All heavy atoms as a GROMACS GRO file, in nm:
protein
  608
    1ALA      N    1   0.083  -0.119   0.000
    1ALA     CA    2   0.000   0.000   0.000
    1ALA      C    3   0.087   0.125   0.000
    1ALA      O    4   0.053   0.223  -0.064
    1ALA     CB    5  -0.094   0.000   0.119
    2ASP      N    6   0.199   0.122   0.072
    2ASP     CA    7   0.287   0.239   0.074
    2ASP      C    8   0.345   0.267  -0.064
    2ASP      O    9   0.360   0.383  -0.103
    2ASP     CB   10   0.401   0.218   0.174
    2ASP     CG   11   0.351   0.216   0.318
    2ASP    OD1   12   0.246   0.277   0.345
    2ASP    OD2   13   0.417   0.153   0.402
    3LEU      N   14   0.375   0.161  -0.138
    3LEU     CA   15   0.431   0.177  -0.273
    3LEU      C   16   0.328   0.240  -0.367
    3LEU      O   17   0.361   0.326  -0.448
    3LEU     CB   18   0.478   0.042  -0.327
    3LEU     CG   19   0.557   0.046  -0.457
    3LEU    CD1   20   0.682   0.132  -0.441
    3LEU    CD2   21   0.596  -0.095  -0.499
    4VAL      N   22   0.204   0.202  -0.352
    4VAL     CA   23   0.096   0.261  -0.432
    4VAL      C   24   0.088   0.410  -0.404
    4VAL      O   25   0.078   0.492  -0.494
    4VAL     CB   26  -0.038   0.191  -0.405
    4VAL    CG1   27  -0.152   0.267  -0.473
    4VAL    CG2   28  -0.035   0.046  -0.450
    5GLN      N   29   0.092   0.448  -0.278
    5GLN     CA   30   0.083   0.589  -0.240
    5GLN      C   31   0.202   0.668  -0.296
    5GLN      O   32   0.187   0.784  -0.336
    5GLN     CB   33   0.077   0.604  -0.088
    5GLN     CG   34  -0.052   0.554  -0.028
    5GLN     CD   35  -0.174   0.624  -0.087
    5GLN    OE1   36  -0.174   0.743  -0.115
    5GLN    NE2   37  -0.279   0.546  -0.108
    6GLU      N   38   0.318   0.605  -0.301
    6GLU     CA   39   0.438   0.673  -0.353
    6GLU      C   40   0.420   0.714  -0.499
    6GLU      O   41   0.465   0.819  -0.540
    6GLU     CB   42   0.559   0.579  -0.340
    6GLU     CG   43   0.688   0.640  -0.390
    6GLU     CD   44   0.807   0.546  -0.376
    6GLU    OE1   45   0.798   0.449  -0.299
    6GLU    OE2   46   0.907   0.571  -0.443
    7TYR      N   47   0.351   0.631  -0.578
    7TYR     CA   48   0.335   0.658  -0.721
    7TYR      C   49   0.199   0.717  -0.758
    7TYR      O   50   0.175   0.749  -0.873
    7TYR     CB   51   0.360   0.530  -0.801
    7TYR     CG   52   0.506   0.493  -0.804
    7TYR    CD1   53   0.557   0.398  -0.716
    7TYR    CD2   54   0.593   0.556  -0.891
    7TYR    CE1   55   0.691   0.366  -0.716
    7TYR    CE2   56   0.728   0.525  -0.893
    7TYR     CZ   57   0.776   0.429  -0.805
    7TYR     OH   58   0.908   0.398  -0.806
    8ARG      N   59   0.109   0.733  -0.663
    8ARG     CA   60  -0.023   0.789  -0.693
    8ARG      C   61  -0.007   0.930  -0.750
    8ARG      O   62   0.068   1.012  -0.699
    8ARG     CB   63  -0.108   0.793  -0.567
    8ARG     CG   64  -0.253   0.830  -0.596
    8ARG     CD   65  -0.343   0.818  -0.475
    8ARG     NE   66  -0.347   0.684  -0.419
    8ARG     CZ   67  -0.424   0.584  -0.461
    8ARG    NH1   68  -0.500   0.602  -0.566
    8ARG    NH2   69  -0.423   0.468  -0.401
    9GLY      N   70  -0.077   0.955  -0.857
    9GLY     CA   71  -0.069   1.086  -0.922
    9GLY      C   72   0.048   1.100  -1.018
    9GLY      O   73   0.062   1.203  -1.083
   10PHE      N   74   0.131   0.997  -1.029
   10PHE     CA   75   0.249   1.003  -1.115
   10PHE      C   76   0.212   1.001  -1.263
   10PHE      O   77   0.278   1.058  -1.346
   10PHE     CB   78   0.344   0.886  -1.082
   10PHE     CG   79   0.466   0.881  -1.167
   10PHE    CD1   80   0.572   0.967  -1.145
   10PHE    CD2   81   0.476   0.790  -1.271
   10PHE    CE1   82   0.685   0.963  -1.223
   10PHE    CE2   83   0.590   0.784  -1.350
   10PHE     CZ   84   0.694   0.871  -1.325
   11GLY      N   85   0.101   0.934  -1.297
   11GLY     CA   86   0.061   0.921  -1.437
   11GLY      C   87   0.112   0.791  -1.494
   11GLY      O   88   0.168   0.708  -1.423
   12GLY      N   89   0.093   0.773  -1.619
   12GLY     CA   90   0.137   0.651  -1.683
   12GLY      C   91   0.051   0.617  -1.802
   12GLY      O   92  -0.043   0.688  -1.837
   13VAL      N   93   0.083   0.506  -1.864
   13VAL     CA   94   0.012   0.459  -1.981
   13VAL      C   95  -0.019   0.312  -1.962
   13VAL      O   96   0.065   0.236  -1.916
   13VAL     CB   97   0.099   0.476  -2.109
   13VAL    CG1   98   0.030   0.416  -2.229
   13VAL    CG2   99   0.131   0.622  -2.131
   14ARG      N  100  -0.140   0.274  -1.996
   14ARG     CA  101  -0.178   0.133  -1.989
   14ARG      C  102  -0.188   0.082  -2.131
   14ARG      O  103  -0.264   0.134  -2.212
   14ARG     CB  104  -0.311   0.119  -1.918
   14ARG     CG  105  -0.359  -0.024  -1.914
   14ARG     CD  106  -0.489  -0.034  -1.840
   14ARG     NE  107  -0.541  -0.169  -1.846
   14ARG     CZ  108  -0.634  -0.214  -1.766
   14ARG    NH1  109  -0.686  -0.135  -1.674
   14ARG    NH2  110  -0.677  -0.336  -1.777
   15LEU      N  111  -0.108  -0.017  -2.164
   15LEU     CA  112  -0.109  -0.078  -2.297
   15LEU      C  113  -0.168  -0.218  -2.286
   15LEU      O  114  -0.128  -0.296  -2.200
   15LEU     CB  115   0.033  -0.086  -2.354
   15LEU     CG  116   0.104   0.047  -2.374
   15LEU    CD1  117   0.246   0.024  -2.419
   15LEU    CD2  118   0.031   0.132  -2.474
   16GLU      N  119  -0.260  -0.248  -2.374
   16GLU     CA  120  -0.319  -0.380  -2.377
   16GLU      C  121  -0.303  -0.438  -2.517
   16GLU      O  122  -0.304  -0.364  -2.615
   16GLU     CB  123  -0.467  -0.373  -2.341
   16GLU     CG  124  -0.492  -0.324  -2.200
   16GLU     CD  125  -0.638  -0.318  -2.164
   16GLU    OE1  126  -0.721  -0.362  -2.245
   16GLU    OE2  127  -0.668  -0.269  -2.055
   17ASP      N  128  -0.289  -0.568  -2.527
   17ASP     CA  129  -0.275  -0.635  -2.655
   17ASP      C  130  -0.405  -0.706  -2.691
   17ASP      O  131  -0.480  -0.749  -2.604
   17ASP     CB  132  -0.164  -0.740  -2.649
   17ASP     CG  133  -0.027  -0.677  -2.643
   17ASP    OD1  134  -0.002  -0.581  -2.716
   17ASP    OD2  135   0.057  -0.726  -2.565
   18VAL      N  136  -0.429  -0.717  -2.820
   18VAL     CA  137  -0.539  -0.798  -2.872
   18VAL      C  138  -0.472  -0.923  -2.929
   18VAL      O  139  -0.398  -0.915  -3.026
   18VAL     CB  140  -0.617  -0.724  -2.982
   18VAL    CG1  141  -0.724  -0.814  -3.042
   18VAL    CG2  142  -0.677  -0.596  -2.926
   19VAL      N  143  -0.495  -1.037  -2.865
   19VAL     CA  144  -0.428  -1.160  -2.907
   19VAL      C  145  -0.529  -1.273  -2.928
   19VAL      O  146  -0.639  -1.271  -2.873
   19VAL     CB  147  -0.323  -1.207  -2.803
   19VAL    CG1  148  -0.213  -1.105  -2.786
   19VAL    CG2  149  -0.387  -1.241  -2.671
   20VAL      N  150  -0.487  -1.366  -3.012
   20VAL     CA  151  -0.559  -1.492  -3.030
   20VAL      C  152  -0.466  -1.601  -2.983
   20VAL      O  153  -0.350  -1.608  -3.028
   20VAL     CB  154  -0.597  -1.514  -3.179
   20VAL    CG1  155  -0.656  -1.653  -3.200
   20VAL    CG2  156  -0.692  -1.407  -3.226
   21VAL      N  157  -0.511  -1.682  -2.891
   21VAL     CA  158  -0.430  -1.792  -2.841
   21VAL      C  159  -0.447  -1.909  -2.937
   21VAL      O  160  -0.559  -1.947  -2.972
   21VAL     CB  161  -0.472  -1.832  -2.698
   21VAL    CG1  162  -0.391  -1.950  -2.649
   21VAL    CG2  163  -0.457  -1.713  -2.605
   22THR      N  164  -0.332  -1.965  -2.982
   22THR     CA  165  -0.333  -2.075  -3.078
   22THR      C  166  -0.264  -2.196  -3.018
   22THR      O  167  -0.207  -2.189  -2.909
   22THR     CB  168  -0.261  -2.034  -3.208
   22THR    OG1  169  -0.123  -2.007  -3.179
   22THR    CG2  170  -0.324  -1.911  -3.271
   23ARG      N  171  -0.266  -2.304  -3.092
   23ARG     CA  172  -0.194  -2.423  -3.049
   23ARG      C  173  -0.044  -2.393  -3.044
   23ARG      O  174   0.006  -2.312  -3.122
   23ARG     CB  175  -0.220  -2.539  -3.144
   23ARG     CG  176  -0.362  -2.587  -3.142
   23ARG     CD  177  -0.375  -2.704  -3.240
   23ARG     NE  178  -0.511  -2.750  -3.246
   23ARG     CZ  179  -0.557  -2.853  -3.176
   23ARG    NH1  180  -0.476  -2.922  -3.097
   23ARG    NH2  181  -0.683  -2.889  -3.185
   24LYS      N  182   0.026  -2.460  -2.955
   24LYS     CA  183   0.169  -2.438  -2.939
   24LYS      C  184   0.244  -2.458  -3.070
   24LYS      O  185   0.335  -2.382  -3.104
   24LYS     CB  186   0.224  -2.530  -2.830
   24LYS     CG  187   0.367  -2.503  -2.794
   24LYS     CD  188   0.412  -2.589  -2.678
   24LYS     CE  189   0.556  -2.558  -2.641
   24LYS     NZ  190   0.600  -2.640  -2.529
   25GLU      N  191   0.205  -2.560  -3.146
   25GLU     CA  192   0.275  -2.587  -3.273
   25GLU      C  193   0.250  -2.478  -3.377
   25GLU      O  194   0.321  -2.468  -3.476
   25GLU     CB  195   0.237  -2.725  -3.329
   25GLU     CG  196   0.088  -2.744  -3.354
   25GLU     CD  197   0.014  -2.805  -3.236
   25GLU    OE1  198   0.066  -2.810  -3.122
   25GLU    OE2  199  -0.099  -2.850  -3.259
   26ASN      N  200   0.151  -2.392  -3.353
   26ASN     CA  201   0.125  -2.278  -3.442
   26ASN      C  202   0.181  -2.148  -3.385
   26ASN      O  203   0.145  -2.041  -3.430
   26ASN     CB  204  -0.026  -2.264  -3.466
   26ASN     CG  205  -0.083  -2.379  -3.545
   26ASN    OD1  206  -0.012  -2.442  -3.622
   26ASN    ND2  207  -0.209  -2.408  -3.524
   27GLY      N  208   0.265  -2.157  -3.286
   27GLY     CA  209   0.330  -2.039  -3.231
   27GLY      C  210   0.277  -1.993  -3.097
   27GLY      O  211   0.336  -1.908  -3.033
   28GLY      N  212   0.162  -2.044  -3.055
   28GLY     CA  213   0.110  -2.009  -2.923
   28GLY      C  214   0.017  -1.890  -2.919
   28GLY      O  215  -0.075  -1.886  -2.840
   29CYS      N  216   0.041  -1.789  -3.004
   29CYS     CA  217  -0.049  -1.675  -3.009
   29CYS      C  218  -0.024  -1.592  -3.134
   29CYS      O  219   0.081  -1.602  -3.196
   29CYS     CB  220  -0.036  -1.587  -2.885
   29CYS     SG  221   0.112  -1.485  -2.884
   30ILE      N  222  -0.124  -1.514  -3.168
   30ILE     CA  223  -0.112  -1.414  -3.274
   30ILE      C  224  -0.150  -1.281  -3.209
   30ILE      O  225  -0.254  -1.269  -3.146
   30ILE     CB  226  -0.207  -1.443  -3.391
   30ILE    CG1  227  -0.178  -1.581  -3.452
   30ILE    CG2  228  -0.196  -1.334  -3.497
   30ILE    CD1  229  -0.283  -1.628  -3.548
   31ASN      N  230  -0.065  -1.182  -3.225
   31ASN     CA  231  -0.086  -1.052  -3.164
   31ASN      C  232  -0.132  -0.954  -3.272
   31ASN      O  233  -0.061  -0.928  -3.368
   31ASN     CB  234   0.044  -1.005  -3.099
   31ASN     CG  235   0.027  -0.881  -3.016
   31ASN    OD1  236  -0.070  -0.808  -3.031
   31ASN    ND2  237   0.121  -0.856  -2.928
   32PHE      N  238  -0.252  -0.899  -3.256
   32PHE     CA  239  -0.307  -0.804  -3.352
   32PHE      C  240  -0.286  -0.658  -3.311
   32PHE      O  241  -0.334  -0.568  -3.378
   32PHE     CB  242  -0.456  -0.830  -3.372
   32PHE     CG  243  -0.484  -0.958  -3.446
   32PHE    CD1  244  -0.514  -1.074  -3.377
   32PHE    CD2  245  -0.478  -0.963  -3.584
   32PHE    CE1  246  -0.538  -1.192  -3.444
   32PHE    CE2  247  -0.502  -1.080  -3.653
   32PHE     CZ  248  -0.532  -1.195  -3.583
   33THR      N  249  -0.214  -0.634  -3.204
   33THR     CA  250  -0.190  -0.499  -3.154
   33THR      C  251  -0.094  -0.426  -3.248
   33THR      O  252   0.010  -0.479  -3.285
   33THR     CB  253  -0.131  -0.504  -3.013
   33THR    OG1  254  -0.221  -0.577  -2.931
   33THR    CG2  255  -0.111  -0.365  -2.956
   34LEU      N  256  -0.128  -0.303  -3.284
   34LEU     CA  257  -0.048  -0.228  -3.380
   34LEU      C  258   0.018  -0.104  -3.323
   34LEU      O  259   0.083  -0.030  -3.394
   34LEU     CB  260  -0.135  -0.188  -3.500
   34LEU     CG  261  -0.192  -0.305  -3.578
   34LEU    CD1  262  -0.284  -0.254  -3.689
   34LEU    CD2  263  -0.083  -0.391  -3.634
   35CYS      N  264   0.002  -0.078  -3.194
   35CYS     CA  265   0.064   0.041  -3.137
   35CYS      C  266   0.210   0.015  -3.103
   35CYS      O  267   0.251  -0.100  -3.086
   35CYS     CB  268  -0.012   0.087  -3.012
   35CYS     SG  269  -0.002  -0.026  -2.874
   36PRO      N  270   0.292   0.120  -3.094
   36PRO     CA  271   0.431   0.103  -3.053
   36PRO      C  272   0.437   0.042  -2.914
   36PRO      O  273   0.364   0.085  -2.824
   36PRO     CB  274   0.488   0.245  -3.053
   36PRO     CG  275   0.391   0.327  -3.129
   36PRO     CD  276   0.259   0.260  -3.120
   37ARG      N  277   0.525  -0.057  -2.892
   37ARG     CA  278   0.530  -0.125  -2.764
   37ARG      C  279   0.666  -0.116  -2.696
   37ARG      O  280   0.674  -0.114  -2.575
   37ARG     CB  281   0.494  -0.273  -2.780
   37ARG     CG  282   0.350  -0.300  -2.818
   37ARG     CD  283   0.252  -0.238  -2.720
   37ARG     NE  284   0.272  -0.281  -2.585
   37ARG     CZ  285   0.197  -0.363  -2.518
   37ARG    NH1  286   0.091  -0.412  -2.572
   37ARG    NH2  287   0.224  -0.395  -2.394
   38THR      N  288   0.773  -0.115  -2.771
   38THR     CA  289   0.905  -0.112  -2.710
   38THR      C  290   0.947   0.033  -2.685
   38THR      O  291   0.892   0.126  -2.744
   38THR     CB  292   1.010  -0.182  -2.798
   38THR    OG1  293   1.029  -0.104  -2.917
   38THR    CG2  294   0.968  -0.323  -2.836
   39VAL      N  295   1.045   0.052  -2.600
   39VAL     CA  296   1.095   0.187  -2.571
   39VAL      C  297   1.142   0.254  -2.699
   39VAL      O  298   1.107   0.370  -2.727
   39VAL     CB  299   1.208   0.182  -2.466
   39VAL    CG1  300   1.273   0.318  -2.451
   39VAL    CG2  301   1.155   0.132  -2.332
   40SER      N  302   1.218   0.182  -2.781
   40SER     CA  303   1.270   0.244  -2.905
   40SER      C  304   1.157   0.278  -3.001
   40SER      O  305   1.163   0.381  -3.070
   40SER     CB  306   1.373   0.154  -2.972
   40SER     OG  307   1.316   0.031  -3.011
   41GLU      N  308   1.051   0.196  -3.006
   41GLU     CA  309   0.938   0.226  -3.094
   41GLU      C  310   0.864   0.351  -3.046
   41GLU      O  311   0.832   0.439  -3.126
   41GLU     CB  312   0.841   0.108  -3.098
   41GLU     CG  313   0.893  -0.011  -3.173
   41GLU     CD  314   0.804  -0.133  -3.162
   41GLU    OE1  315   0.711  -0.136  -3.079
   41GLU    OE2  316   0.830  -0.229  -3.237
   42VAL      N  317   0.840   0.362  -2.917
   42VAL     CA  318   0.771   0.479  -2.863
   42VAL      C  319   0.854   0.605  -2.886
   42VAL      O  320   0.802   0.707  -2.931
   42VAL     CB  321   0.739   0.460  -2.713
   42VAL    CG1  322   0.687   0.589  -2.651
   42VAL    CG2  323   0.641   0.346  -2.692
   43GLU      N  324   0.983   0.598  -2.861
   43GLU     CA  325   1.070   0.714  -2.883
   43GLU      C  326   1.072   0.753  -3.030
   43GLU      O  327   1.071   0.872  -3.064
   43GLU     CB  328   1.211   0.684  -2.832
   43GLU     CG  329   1.218   0.680  -2.680
   43GLU     CD  330   1.355   0.641  -2.628
   43GLU    OE1  331   1.439   0.589  -2.706
   43GLU    OE2  332   1.378   0.660  -2.507
   44HIS      N  333   1.074   0.654  -3.119
   44HIS     CA  334   1.074   0.679  -3.263
   44HIS      C  335   0.948   0.757  -3.304
   44HIS      O  336   0.956   0.857  -3.376
   44HIS     CB  337   1.082   0.545  -3.338
   44HIS     CG  338   1.062   0.555  -3.484
   44HIS    ND1  339   1.158   0.603  -3.570
   44HIS    CD2  340   0.956   0.522  -3.561
   44HIS    CE1  341   1.112   0.600  -3.693
   44HIS    NE2  342   0.989   0.550  -3.691
   45VAL      N  343   0.833   0.712  -3.256
   45VAL     CA  344   0.707   0.777  -3.291
   45VAL      C  345   0.699   0.917  -3.228
   45VAL      O  346   0.653   1.012  -3.292
   45VAL     CB  347   0.587   0.691  -3.247
   45VAL    CG1  348   0.456   0.766  -3.262
   45VAL    CG2  349   0.584   0.562  -3.328
   46MET      N  350   0.747   0.931  -3.106
   46MET     CA  351   0.744   1.062  -3.039
   46MET      C  352   0.831   1.165  -3.112
   46MET      O  353   0.804   1.285  -3.106
   46MET     CB  354   0.786   1.049  -2.894
   46MET     CG  355   0.682   0.976  -2.811
   46MET     SD  356   0.727   0.961  -2.637
   46MET     CE  357   0.710   1.132  -2.586
   47LYS      N  358   0.932   1.118  -3.185
   47LYS     CA  359   1.018   1.207  -3.263
   47LYS      C  360   0.960   1.235  -3.402
   47LYS      O  361   1.023   1.298  -3.484
   47LYS     CB  362   1.156   1.146  -3.278
   47LYS     CG  363   1.235   1.142  -3.149
   47LYS     CD  364   1.369   1.075  -3.171
   47LYS     CE  365   1.444   1.060  -3.039
   47LYS     NZ  366   1.568   0.983  -3.056
   48GLY      N  367   0.839   1.181  -3.428
   48GLY     CA  368   0.775   1.204  -3.557
   48GLY      C  369   0.800   1.096  -3.659
   48GLY      O  370   0.769   1.112  -3.777
   49GLY      N  371   0.857   0.983  -3.616
   49GLY     CA  372   0.887   0.874  -3.707
   49GLY      C  373   0.762   0.807  -3.761
   49GLY      O  374   0.654   0.815  -3.703
   50LYS      N  375   0.777   0.741  -3.875
   50LYS     CA  376   0.666   0.673  -3.942
   50LYS      C  377   0.620   0.551  -3.862
   50LYS      O  378   0.701   0.478  -3.806
   50LYS     CB  379   0.714   0.627  -4.080
   50LYS     CG  380   0.607   0.562  -4.162
   50LYS     CD  381   0.659   0.518  -4.297
   50LYS     CE  382   0.549   0.441  -4.368
   50LYS     NZ  383   0.600   0.346  -4.461
   51TRP      N  384   0.488   0.532  -3.859
   51TRP     CA  385   0.430   0.414  -3.795
   51TRP      C  386   0.310   0.372  -3.876
   51TRP      O  387   0.234   0.456  -3.920
   51TRP     CB  388   0.387   0.446  -3.651
   51TRP     CG  389   0.354   0.321  -3.577
   51TRP    CD1  390   0.229   0.268  -3.559
   51TRP    CD2  391   0.446   0.231  -3.518
   51TRP    NE1  392   0.239   0.150  -3.491
   51TRP    CE2  393   0.372   0.126  -3.465
   51TRP    CE3  394   0.585   0.227  -3.507
   51TRP    CZ2  395   0.432   0.018  -3.401
   51TRP    CZ3  396   0.643   0.122  -3.442
   51TRP    CH2  397   0.568   0.019  -3.389
   52PRO      N  398   0.290   0.244  -3.902
   52PRO     CA  399   0.369   0.131  -3.856
   52PRO      C  400   0.499   0.118  -3.934
   52PRO      O  401   0.509   0.170  -4.044
   52PRO     CB  402   0.277   0.011  -3.880
   52PRO     CG  403   0.186   0.054  -3.990
   52PRO     CD  404   0.170   0.202  -3.975
   53PRO      N  405   0.597   0.050  -3.877
   53PRO     CA  406   0.728   0.036  -3.940
   53PRO      C  407   0.724  -0.063  -4.056
   53PRO      O  408   0.629  -0.140  -4.071
   53PRO     CB  409   0.815  -0.017  -3.827
   53PRO     CG  410   0.720  -0.096  -3.744
   53PRO     CD  411   0.590  -0.020  -3.749
   54THR      N  412   0.828  -0.061  -4.137
   54THR     CA  413   0.840  -0.158  -4.246
   54THR      C  414   0.907  -0.285  -4.198
   54THR      O  415   0.895  -0.389  -4.262
   54THR     CB  416   0.919  -0.099  -4.364
   54THR    OG1  417   1.045  -0.054  -4.317
   54THR    CG2  418   0.844   0.017  -4.427
   55VAL      N  419   0.980  -0.278  -4.087
   55VAL     CA  420   1.047  -0.395  -4.029
   55VAL      C  421   1.008  -0.404  -3.882
   55VAL      O  422   1.013  -0.304  -3.810
   55VAL     CB  423   1.201  -0.381  -4.042
   55VAL    CG1  424   1.272  -0.496  -3.972
   55VAL    CG2  425   1.243  -0.373  -4.187
   56ASP      N  426   0.969  -0.522  -3.838
   56ASP     CA  427   0.932  -0.543  -3.698
   56ASP      C  428   1.059  -0.572  -3.619
   56ASP      O  429   1.122  -0.675  -3.636
   56ASP     CB  430   0.835  -0.660  -3.686
   56ASP     CG  431   0.779  -0.676  -3.546
   56ASP    OD1  432   0.822  -0.602  -3.455
   56ASP    OD2  433   0.693  -0.764  -3.528
   57GLU      N  434   1.098  -0.478  -3.533
   57GLU     CA  435   1.220  -0.493  -3.453
   57GLU      C  436   1.198  -0.576  -3.327
   57GLU      O  437   1.292  -0.599  -3.252
   57GLU     CB  438   1.276  -0.356  -3.417
   57GLU     CG  439   1.321  -0.278  -3.539
   57GLU     CD  440   1.380  -0.143  -3.505
   57GLU    OE1  441   1.387  -0.108  -3.386
   57GLU    OE2  442   1.418  -0.072  -3.599
   58ALA      N  443   1.075  -0.620  -3.303
   58ALA     CA  444   1.044  -0.703  -3.185
   58ALA      C  445   0.958  -0.823  -3.227
   58ALA      O  446   0.842  -0.833  -3.187
   58ALA     CB  447   0.976  -0.619  -3.078
   59PRO      N  448   1.013  -0.913  -3.308
   59PRO     CA  449   0.933  -1.027  -3.355
   59PRO      C  450   0.883  -1.116  -3.242
   59PRO      O  451   0.785  -1.188  -3.260
   59PRO     CB  452   1.028  -1.102  -3.448
   59PRO     CG  453   1.164  -1.059  -3.410
   59PRO     CD  454   1.150  -0.919  -3.357
   60GLU      N  455   0.946  -1.110  -3.127
   60GLU     CA  456   0.902  -1.190  -3.013
   60GLU      C  457   0.762  -1.149  -2.965
   60GLU      O  458   0.695  -1.225  -2.894
   60GLU     CB  459   1.002  -1.182  -2.898
   60GLU     CG  460   1.014  -1.046  -2.832
   60GLU     CD  461   1.108  -0.948  -2.901
   60GLU    OE1  462   1.158  -0.978  -3.012
   60GLU    OE2  463   1.132  -0.840  -2.845
   61LEU      N  464   0.714  -1.031  -3.005
   61LEU     CA  465   0.580  -0.988  -2.970
   61LEU      C  466   0.474  -1.049  -3.062
   61LEU      O  467   0.355  -1.033  -3.037
   61LEU     CB  468   0.570  -0.835  -2.973
   61LEU     CG  469   0.657  -0.760  -2.873
   61LEU    CD1  470   0.643  -0.611  -2.890
   61LEU    CD2  471   0.624  -0.802  -2.731
   62ARG      N  472   0.517  -1.116  -3.167
   62ARG     CA  473   0.428  -1.190  -3.260
   62ARG      C  474   0.316  -1.103  -3.315
   62ARG      O  475   0.199  -1.141  -3.318
   62ARG     CB  476   0.371  -1.313  -3.192
   62ARG     CG  477   0.476  -1.410  -3.147
   62ARG     CD  478   0.410  -1.529  -3.079
   62ARG     NE  479   0.510  -1.620  -3.026
   62ARG     CZ  480   0.562  -1.722  -3.094
   62ARG    NH1  481   0.526  -1.745  -3.215
   62ARG    NH2  482   0.652  -1.800  -3.037
   63ARG      N  483   0.351  -0.983  -3.362
   63ARG     CA  484   0.251  -0.891  -3.417
   63ARG      C  485   0.230  -0.925  -3.564
   63ARG      O  486   0.311  -0.893  -3.649
   63ARG     CB  487   0.297  -0.747  -3.399
   63ARG     CG  488   0.311  -0.712  -3.252
   63ARG     CD  489   0.363  -0.574  -3.231
   63ARG     NE  490   0.504  -0.565  -3.266
   63ARG     CZ  491   0.581  -0.463  -3.235
   63ARG    NH1  492   0.532  -0.361  -3.170
   63ARG    NH2  493   0.707  -0.462  -3.269
   64LEU      N  494   0.119  -0.988  -3.594
   64LEU     CA  495   0.093  -1.043  -3.726
   64LEU      C  496   0.084  -0.938  -3.836
   64LEU      O  497   0.142  -0.953  -3.941
   64LEU     CB  498  -0.037  -1.124  -3.722
   64LEU     CG  499  -0.079  -1.191  -3.852
   64LEU    CD1  500   0.021  -1.300  -3.888
   64LEU    CD2  501  -0.218  -1.249  -3.840
   65LYS      N  502   0.012  -0.831  -3.814
   65LYS     CA  503  -0.017  -0.734  -3.920
   65LYS      C  504   0.068  -0.607  -3.912
   65LYS      O  505   0.042  -0.512  -3.983
   65LYS     CB  506  -0.164  -0.693  -3.915
   65LYS     CG  507  -0.260  -0.807  -3.930
   65LYS     CD  508  -0.273  -0.844  -4.074
   65LYS     CE  509  -0.382  -0.949  -4.091
   65LYS     NZ  510  -0.393  -0.992  -4.228
   66LEU      N  511   0.169  -0.605  -3.828
   66LEU     CA  512   0.243  -0.481  -3.803
   66LEU      C  513   0.306  -0.423  -3.929
   66LEU      O  514   0.300  -0.303  -3.952
   66LEU     CB  515   0.351  -0.504  -3.698
   66LEU     CG  516   0.430  -0.381  -3.658
   66LEU    CD1  517   0.338  -0.281  -3.589
   66LEU    CD2  518   0.543  -0.417  -3.566
   67THR      N  519   0.367  -0.504  -4.012
   67THR     CA  520   0.442  -0.452  -4.127
   67THR      C  521   0.367  -0.464  -4.259
   67THR      O  522   0.428  -0.453  -4.365
   67THR     CB  523   0.578  -0.523  -4.137
   67THR    OG1  524   0.557  -0.664  -4.148
   67THR    CG2  525   0.666  -0.493  -4.018
   68ASP      N  526   0.236  -0.488  -4.255
   68ASP     CA  527   0.159  -0.490  -4.379
   68ASP      C  528   0.172  -0.354  -4.448
   68ASP      O  529   0.164  -0.250  -4.383
   68ASP     CB  530   0.011  -0.517  -4.352
   68ASP     CG  531  -0.017  -0.664  -4.329
   68ASP    OD1  532   0.077  -0.745  -4.338
   68ASP    OD2  533  -0.134  -0.698  -4.302
   69PRO      N  534   0.188  -0.353  -4.581
   69PRO     CA  535   0.203  -0.225  -4.652
   69PRO      C  536   0.078  -0.140  -4.648
   69PRO      O  537   0.084  -0.020  -4.660
   69PRO     CB  538   0.238  -0.266  -4.794
   69PRO     CG  539   0.194  -0.408  -4.807
   69PRO     CD  540   0.198  -0.468  -4.669
   70ILE      N  541  -0.039  -0.200  -4.630
   70ILE     CA  542  -0.163  -0.123  -4.623
   70ILE      C  543  -0.199  -0.107  -4.477
   70ILE      O  544  -0.219  -0.205  -4.405
   70ILE     CB  545  -0.276  -0.196  -4.698
   70ILE    CG1  546  -0.239  -0.211  -4.845
   70ILE    CG2  547  -0.408  -0.121  -4.681
   70ILE    CD1  548  -0.335  -0.298  -4.924
   71SER      N  549  -0.209   0.015  -4.433
   71SER     CA  550  -0.240   0.041  -4.293
   71SER      C  551  -0.383   0.001  -4.262
   71SER      O  552  -0.474   0.037  -4.336
   71SER     CB  553  -0.219   0.188  -4.260
   71SER     OG  554  -0.260   0.213  -4.128
   72PRO      N  555  -0.406  -0.074  -4.154
   72PRO     CA  556  -0.543  -0.110  -4.117
   72PRO      C  557  -0.616   0.004  -4.047
   72PRO      O  558  -0.733  -0.008  -4.016
   72PRO     CB  559  -0.521  -0.227  -4.019
   72PRO     CG  560  -0.391  -0.194  -3.956
   72PRO     CD  561  -0.307  -0.130  -4.065
   73LEU      N  562  -0.547   0.112  -4.024
   73LEU     CA  563  -0.606   0.225  -3.951
   73LEU      C  564  -0.661   0.327  -4.049
   73LEU      O  565  -0.602   0.350  -4.155
   73LEU     CB  566  -0.500   0.290  -3.861
   73LEU     CG  567  -0.432   0.197  -3.762
   73LEU    CD1  568  -0.322   0.273  -3.690
   73LEU    CD2  569  -0.532   0.142  -3.664
   74PRO      N  570  -0.772   0.390  -4.018
   74PRO     CA  571  -0.824   0.494  -4.107
   74PRO      C  572  -0.732   0.616  -4.102
   74PRO      O  573  -0.655   0.633  -4.008
   74PRO     CB  574  -0.961   0.525  -4.048
   74PRO     CG  575  -0.949   0.488  -3.903
   74PRO     CD  576  -0.852   0.372  -3.900
   75PRO      N  577  -0.740   0.700  -4.205
   75PRO     CA  578  -0.657   0.820  -4.201
   75PRO      C  579  -0.702   0.912  -4.088
   75PRO      O  580  -0.819   0.909  -4.048
   75PRO     CB  581  -0.683   0.886  -4.338
   75PRO     CG  582  -0.812   0.829  -4.384
   75PRO     CD  583  -0.823   0.691  -4.323
   76PRO      N  584  -0.611   0.993  -4.035
   76PRO     CA  585  -0.649   1.084  -3.927
   76PRO      C  586  -0.745   1.190  -3.979
   76PRO      O  587  -0.745   1.223  -4.097
   76PRO     CB  588  -0.515   1.146  -3.884
   76PRO     CG  589  -0.425   1.128  -4.001
   76PRO     CD  590  -0.471   1.005  -4.072
   77PRO      N  591  -0.830   1.244  -3.891
   77PRO     CA  592  -0.923   1.348  -3.936
   77PRO      C  593  -0.847   1.474  -3.977
   77PRO      O  594  -0.741   1.504  -3.923
   77PRO     CB  595  -1.010   1.374  -3.812
   77PRO     CG  596  -0.933   1.320  -3.697
   77PRO     CD  597  -0.843   1.212  -3.751
   78SER      N  598  -0.900   1.542  -4.075
   78SER     CA  599  -0.832   1.665  -4.118
   78SER      C  600  -0.862   1.777  -4.021
   78SER      O  601  -0.968   1.781  -3.958
   78SER     CB  602  -0.877   1.703  -4.260
   78SER     OG  603  -1.017   1.716  -4.265
   79ALA      N  604  -0.767   1.869  -4.011
   79ALA     CA  605  -0.781   1.978  -3.914
   79ALA      C  606  -0.870   2.087  -3.964
   79ALA      O  607  -0.899   2.107  -4.074
   79ALA     CB  608  -0.645   2.034  -3.880
   0.00000   0.00000   0.00000
């Protein structure tokens, strides 16, 4: 409880993944999450870098659609 009080009000980000659990022989899971997850990915995007990337630098996250050439996200609204 003391540790919770120490960080209360500090802020933060909650990241959740959308996954499908598969048989072990099929890899164990498929991750459909497309947001930046690693420190280097978040820093890259915060500096204005392109997302999604053309190369997945964290294949251990098993992000199936991350490097597809067609973005699954709609374009941002115009200002």
